[in-house]
C-alpha positions in Angstrom: -5.8 2.2 -20.0 -4.4 3.0 -16.6 -2.8 0.1 -14.7 -1.1 -0.3 -11.3 1.3 -3.1 -10.3 2.3 -3.8 -6.7 5.6 -5.3 -5.6 7.7 -5.8 -2.5 5.6 -8.3 -0.5 7.1 -11.3 1.3 7.6 -13.1 4.5 9.1 -11.2 7.4 9.5 -11.8 11.1 7.5 -9.8 13.7 9.3 -6.5 14.3 10.7 -6.5 10.8 10.2 -4.1 7.9 9.0 -4.2 4.3 8.5 -1.6 1.6 5.8 -2.0 -0.9 5.8 -0.2 -4.3 2.9 0.5 -6.7 3.9 1.5 -10.2 1.2 3.2 -12.3 1.0 3.6 -16.0 -0.7 6.5 -17.7 -0.6 10.2 -17.3 -3.2 10.7 -14.6 -1.0 9.5 -11.8 -0.1 13.0 -10.7 -3.7 14.2 -10.3 -5.3 11.2 -8.6 -5.4 10.2 -5.0 -4.1 6.7 -4.2 -4.3 4.3 -1.4 -3.1 1.0 0.1 -5.7 -1.6 1.2 -5.3 -5.0 2.7 -7.3 -8.1 3.1 -6.7 -10.7 5.7 -8.1 -14.2 5.3 -11.8 -14.3 6.1 -11.9 -10.5 6.5 -13.1 -7.6 4.4 -10.7 -5.4 2.5 -9.7 -2.4 4.6 -8.0 0.9 4.0 -4.5 1.0 5.4 -3.3 4.4 4.2 -4.1 7.0 1.5 -2.4 10.0 -0.1 -3.8 12.8 -2.2 -2.1 14.3 -5.3 -0.7 17.1 -3.1 0.7 14.7 -0.5 -1.9 14.8 2.3 -1.9 11.4 4.1 -4.3 9.4 6.1 -3.7 6.2 8.1 -5.8 3.5 9.8 -5.4 3.7 13.5 -3.8 0.2 13.6 -0.8 1.4 11.5 -0.3 4.9 12.7 3.3 5.5 13.8 4.5 2.3 12.0 3.6 2.7 8.3 4.5 5.6 6.0 2.8 6.2 2.7 4.5 8.3 0.0 4.5 8.9 -3.7 7.1 9.9 -6.3 5.5 11.8 -9.2 8.6 11.6 -11.3 8.5 7.8 -11.2 4.7 7.4 -11.2 5.1 5.2 -8.1 3.6 5.1 -4.6 5.2 3.4 -1.6 4.3 2.0 1.7 7.1 1.7 4.2 6.0 -0.8 6.9 8.0 -1.0 10.1 7.5 -2.8 13.4 5.4 -5.4 11.6 3.0 -7.5 13.6 1.3 -10.9 12.7 -2.0 -9.0 12.4 -0.5 -7.1 9.5 -0.6 -10.3 7.4 -2.7 -10.1 4.3 -2.8 -9.3 0.6 -2.0 -5.6 0.1 -3.6 -3.9 -2.8 -2.8 -0.5 -4.5 -5.7 1.6 -5.7 -5.5 4.6 -8.0 -8.7 6.6 -7.7 -11.4 6.3 -8.6 -11.4 2.6 -9.5 -8.1 1.1 -10.7 -6.9 -1.8 -8.5 -3.7 -3.8 -8.6 -3.5 -7.5 -8.4 -2.2 -7.5 -4.8 1.0 -8.6 -3.1 1.1 -11.0 -0.2 2.6 -9.8 3.1 3.1 -12.5 5.8 4.4 -11.6 9.2 5.4 -14.7 11.1 8.2 -16.2 13.1 
């Protein structure tokens, strides 16, 4: 059974940086698209960034120029580098391995 586990969340001041990681088990990592989603309190879960198996990326307008998604096939791991963080980036960040494998989420809090 394929599983994904996120790590790297935490508390950071506005303007700071964090890097999230998503480690996947199983042999299908290299052929599946993946994505990062987030859910703020009282809001619906939204797509933050996605990456295909060949490396094509897509970003939500709110994070373009600040976040970078990447993946390392040798390590079966996907990353989200988050720079210039804002309070509105606060939420639980989830990793998804297509088509339907979700991680448990990692909390990101941006606050002074």
